[in-house]
C-alpha positions in Angstrom: 109.9 132.0 96.6 106.2 130.7 96.4 104.0 130.9 99.0 102.2 127.7 100.8 99.6 127.6 103.7 99.2 124.8 105.7 95.6 124.6 106.7 94.6 122.6 109.7 91.4 122.2 112.2 92.3 123.9 115.3 93.8 122.1 118.4 94.2 123.0 122.2 95.5 121.7 125.3 92.3 119.6 125.6 93.1 117.9 122.0 93.4 114.1 122.1 96.4 112.3 120.5 94.6 111.7 117.5 93.6 115.2 117.0 97.2 116.6 118.0 98.9 114.5 115.3 97.8 117.1 112.8 100.6 119.4 114.3 103.4 116.5 113.7 102.1 116.6 110.0 102.2 120.3 109.6 106.0 120.1 111.2 107.0 117.5 108.5 105.6 119.7 105.4 107.1 122.7 107.0 110.5 121.1 107.2 110.8 120.2 103.6 109.0 123.4 101.9 111.7 125.7 102.2 113.9 123.6 100.2 111.1 123.2 97.3 111.0 126.8 96.9 108.2 127.9 99.5 107.6 130.1 102.0 104.9 128.8 104.4 102.2 130.0 106.9 100.4 127.7 109.2 96.4 128.6 109.3 93.6 127.2 111.5 90.2 126.4 109.5 86.8 127.9 110.7 83.3 128.4 109.7 84.0 132.7 109.8 84.3 132.3 105.9 85.0 135.8 105.6 87.5 136.1 107.9 89.2 132.7 106.7 88.9 133.9 103.1 90.4 137.3 103.7 93.4 135.9 105.6 94.0 133.0 102.8 94.1 135.9 100.0 96.2 138.2 101.9 98.7 135.5 101.6 98.1 135.0 98.0 99.2 131.1 98.4 100.4 129.3 95.2 98.9 126.0 97.0 97.4 125.4 100.2 98.3 122.0 102.0 94.9 120.6 103.3 95.2 118.9 106.4 91.6 119.5 107.9 90.2 116.6 109.2 87.2 117.7 111.4 85.1 120.8 111.4 83.6 121.9 114.7 85.3 118.5 115.8 83.2 116.3 113.7 84.9 114.2 111.1 81.6 114.0 109.0 81.9 117.8 108.0 85.7 117.6 106.9 84.4 117.9 103.1 83.5 121.5 104.3 87.3 122.8 103.5 87.9 121.3 100.1 84.3 122.7 99.1 85.1 126.1 100.4 88.3 126.0 98.8 86.8 125.0 95.6 84.1 127.6 95.7 86.7 130.6 95.7 89.3 128.7 93.2 92.1 127.7 95.7 94.6 125.3 94.6 94.8 122.7 97.4 96.5 119.4 97.9 94.8 115.9 98.4 91.1 114.8 97.4 88.7 117.1 96.2 85.3 117.8 98.0 83.1 114.8 96.6 86.3 112.0 97.2 86.3 113.4 100.7 82.6 113.5 101.5 82.1 109.9 99.8 85.2 108.2 101.8 84.5 109.9 104.9 81.3 108.7 105.3 82.0 105.0 105.6 78.4 103.7 104.7 78.3 105.6 101.6 82.0 104.5 100.7 81.1 101.0 101.3 77.7 101.2 99.2 80.0 102.7 96.2 82.6 99.9 96.6 79.9 96.8 96.8 77.8 98.4 93.8 81.1 98.4 91.5 81.9 94.7 92.6 84.8 95.8 95.0 84.5 93.0 98.3 83.8 94.9 101.3 82.5 93.4 104.8 78.6 92.9 105.1 77.3 96.0 107.0 74.0 97.5 108.3 72.8 100.4 110.4 69.7 98.6 111.7 69.8 96.1 114.4 66.8 94.0 112.5 69.4 93.3 109.9 71.7 91.5 112.4 72.5 87.7 111.6 72.7 86.2 115.1 75.5 83.5 113.9 78.1 86.5 112.9 80.5 88.6 115.0 80.2 92.7 114.2 82.6 95.4 114.6 80.6 98.8 115.6 82.2 101.5 113.9 81.8 105.2 113.8 80.3 106.1 110.2 82.3 109.5 110.1 85.5 109.2 112.0 89.1 108.5 111.3 92.2 107.5 113.1 90.1 104.3 114.8 88.1 106.7 117.0 85.6 105.1 118.8 86.9 101.4 118.1 88.2 99.1 120.8 87.7 95.5 122.0 84.3 96.2 123.7 82.8 97.3 120.2 83.4 93.7 118.7 79.8 92.0 119.4 78.6 88.4 118.4 75.1 89.2 116.2 73.1 87.5 119.2 74.3 90.3 121.7 73.3 93.1 119.6 70.2 95.0 120.6 70.6 98.4 119.2 73.6 99.9 117.1 74.3 103.5 118.7 73.5 106.5 117.0 76.4 107.6 114.0 77.9 104.1 114.1 77.2 101.2 111.9 77.7 97.3 112.2 80.5 96.0 110.0 80.9 91.7 110.0 84.0 91.1 111.5 86.8 89.4 109.6 89.0 87.1 111.5 92.2 87.4 109.6 95.3 89.5 108.2 95.0 93.4 108.0 96.6 95.0 105.3 97.1 98.9 103.8 98.2 100.1 100.6 99.5 103.5 100.1 99.2 105.7 96.7 101.0 108.9 95.8 99.8 111.1 93.0 98.7 107.7 91.1 101.6 105.5 92.4 101.5 102.4 94.5 103.8 102.2 97.3 105.2 98.7 98.7 101.9 96.9 100.5 102.3 96.9 104.6 100.8 94.2 107.1 99.7 95.0 110.2 101.1 91.9 112.3 99.3 91.2 115.7 102.0 90.2 118.0 101.2 88.1 121.5 97.4 88.3 120.8 95.8 85.6 122.6 93.3 83.5 120.6 90.5 85.3 122.6 91.8 88.6 122.0 90.0 90.4 118.6 92.7 91.6 116.2 91.5 95.0 115.4 93.7 97.9 114.6 91.8 100.1 117.3 92.3 103.5 119.6 94.8 102.0 121.8 96.7 100.3 118.9 97.1 103.7 117.2 97.4 106.1 120.3 98.1 105.1 123.4 101.6 104.2 123.5 102.0 102.2 127.2 99.0 100.1 126.0 99.6 96.3 125.0 98.0 96.8 121.9 100.2 99.9 120.7 103.4 98.0 121.8 102.1 94.6 119.9 101.1 95.7 116.9 103.9 96.3 114.1 103.8 97.2 110.3 105.6 94.8 108.2 106.7 95.0 104.8 108.5 91.5 104.5 106.4 88.9 102.9 107.2 85.2 101.8 106.7 84.3 98.0 103.4 82.6 98.8 102.1 85.8 99.5 103.1 88.1 96.4 99.6 86.9 94.3 97.7 88.5 97.3 99.6 91.5 97.4 99.4 92.3 93.8 95.7 91.7 94.0 95.5 94.3 97.1 97.3 96.6 94.8 95.1 96.2 91.8 92.1 96.8 94.0 93.5 99.7 95.7 94.2 101.2 92.2 90.7 100.7 91.2 89.6 102.8 94.3 91.9 105.4 93.1 90.0 105.7 90.1 86.6 104.9 90.9 86.5 107.5 93.9 88.7 110.1 91.8 91.1 110.5 94.6 94.4 112.4 94.4 97.5 113.5 96.1 97.6 110.6 98.7 95.4 107.7 99.9 96.0 104.9 101.8 93.2 101.8 101.4 92.9 99.4 104.5 92.1 95.4 103.6 91.1 92.6 105.6 91.7 89.1 104.1 90.1 86.0 105.9 90.6 82.5 105.7 89.3 82.4 102.3 92.1 84.4 100.8 89.6 87.2 99.4 90.9 90.6 100.2 88.0 93.1 101.5 88.2 96.9 102.0 87.4 97.9 105.2 88.3 101.8 104.9 89.7 104.2 102.0 91.7 107.1 103.8 91.7 110.1 101.7 94.2 112.2 102.8 95.4 110.0 105.6 98.1 110.7 108.3 101.6 111.9 107.1 103.1 112.2 110.5 106.7 110.8 110.5 105.5 107.6 112.2 102.3 107.0 110.0 102.1 103.8 107.8 101.8 106.2 104.7 105.2 107.5 105.3 106.9 104.3 106.2 105.3 103.1 103.2 106.9 106.0 100.8 110.1 105.4 102.3 110.4 101.6 101.9 109.8 102.9 98.0 112.8 104.8 98.5 111.0 108.3 98.7 112.5 111.0 100.6 110.3 113.5 103.0 111.1 116.2 100.6 110.1 113.8 97.5 106.8 113.1 99.3 105.8 116.7 99.9 106.9 117.3 96.1 104.8 114.9 94.8 101.6 115.4 96.5 102.2 119.7 95.5 102.9 118.6 91.8 99.4 116.2 91.6 97.6 119.6 93.4 99.0 121.6 90.6 97.5 119.0 88.1 93.9 119.7 89.1 
């Protein structure tokens, strides 16, 4: 049998739910690898490069499943893992170094989108650029999983005096939220995140509570839907086409999820590109693949095969 390594950032008893989730991703992969002809081992990523390389070489893997989401607990350093794997010629799943770097830094990502005529909400890192009449959401520049996003980070422009370090202010689009998953270049069925029982005063944002705190109002009242009316079909096709453009523009690989907001003007805006998104059993990516009829084994097989084409 061939050998696979599942490489991920270290977790501990002190890790938060968004960090522990990587273990659920690893378990899903481990359940499928034997039937795909692989033995496997898990390995924590660390910056002791010589030790890490010796551990990897000792396993002689055919492929490394790269689940590294943070390095030294910093999302902005996630590109370091594929950079090291690239440097020593290891084959690994998902997007490459440049794609991870440019999509993890949301300001760089939005700049590339805007320069290529792909709509994305206005943003700024400078409080002097804030427009008083607009509404803004403060977002971490380089964190995933809605870390640092909650109702209290939404402000009207006239309330903003200073944008916190490592954050940017993105114009809030009051409307619908969609995501499009892509596996090995194939677009999966579109999903909409539906905000149920939200009052007119409560922001419809997919914040940390909605994703991770199971007892919260937000978690219980934010549901994913793949059911659409005929009037949405042209919009859904546009979302899929934009997602494919993002795949090509950023040279993405393996598996990706592109998140959108659609305002009252019905114009889609990309709010985030998630290279190597969460593939835990309850994740949006896995749900979209299941909606397309793929089994977990087929998902893992396609991700590995895309890595082998590099």
